[in-house]
Phi, psi and omega in degrees: 000119180294139185226140171283097187304315184299333186264352181257343181301139183227128174243153179287147175298141179311137181081004185236119182274163184300328187267351181297136173079356186290306178067197178248127184303125174275158172300148177289157182281352174216155177297157182283330182232136177206164189277331183246143184286133171270341186263324180097167186272343183287157177308152187299150171292158187239158180243136180275129179251115187289158180290154176147184178268153172213163180272125179243145176075190180202154177256007190252001184222238188282150183300324182284354179262001179227182000286156173304134181208166181259134178239141176249128180240147169288164176295154180196177180240148179216147181297136179297321185235158167299147178298131180271166173307309182300314177300317181290330178301324179299318180294316178301315179291324182283329185252355186058025175290154178296137185276160179296157191294341178272352178284143172243125184054043176063023176224153181291162178299149177305132177086358185241036179301319183266002174287151175296139175294139180231186183054042176241132179279173174302321180293321176299313182297317177299318181293322175299313179303317179296320177298325180277001181081026183234199178202169175285143176286153170286164174307318179291317176297319179298315186290322177295317179292332179276331191250337186076205191246358185260011173075016182300154181281316180242165182303326185266345185157209184252359181242132183293145180220118184300335183267011182238005184205144176273089181239165180298335179296321179301311184296323181296318182287331179279342182058047176226164179290135185286166183192166169291161173235161179302142180299138181082013179288342181235072186297334178291343178265012183292155182282173181300331182267001176093023176273140179256152174059038177271004167226120183081190190066285171218148168299144181243127174296141168245171180284343192281144171288150175279103184235162176287143175289157179305132177083002176289124187253006178256108181290157176212135177298341182276342181290154176121199182260063180228331174232151178264149181273138175242151179226156163107346183067179185209185179282344192287142182277101182258031185294340178296332182265007174061050185271356172079200191280335177186163173272121177282171189292341179268355180293147177230143165241161178221134184213158171301144183295346181271346188292139177227140171199183190282356181239012179249126174222210180187168166224165182253163173229176180202146179290152175270123183262000000 
């Protein structure tokens, strides 16, 4: 899987050791695979994000994540969960669009109705959101919904917790092969606004081009209108790329809009009318 190295490297926040907050993986509150959907086939319910300022980015890590700055956004709506396999199947059936690579005979694997859909390109994600009467969130909208307004590192606070996120660390401690988990399987890891899985599970496409933030003085040949930005980290073990214990809410990945793989998914947003 091709990976944007600069956007995946992870260092610990000052004062935070690699082992802090890891703990022992607890059993999930729901089984990973089941026959009937808990979320349903209709497009996701949405959470209202009020207008106002929030802290975006950081000065403590990678150059593309900074400088930390304040952004003011109008109010908007964003999906509570990542789009699931079952939800995406409705779109595939209605539009005759090509199904994702992990589908067999145009249907998702048994037991994974509520797992986030993967193997979708940015174009696929954008098309689904439009079909559902929505759109992809911007980089800024995604980060505010995931982070809140207090500048926290993870959706739940500033210390990593293995029981609040589907991350490679969990699979490593369990000594089993990693995979996606049903959306909402880690309720304690929800964001201040109530979004689930905005850290881990799958990277999420945004509508934004991968550009330098205002005031960023370190140039990069990757900035501009050539790659789309993804947010949120995933279940996939990217230890080869030194991605650390988990992807914080200000982390960014950048890929060509045509790329599809087992750790990319999305959620939708909508303007507030």
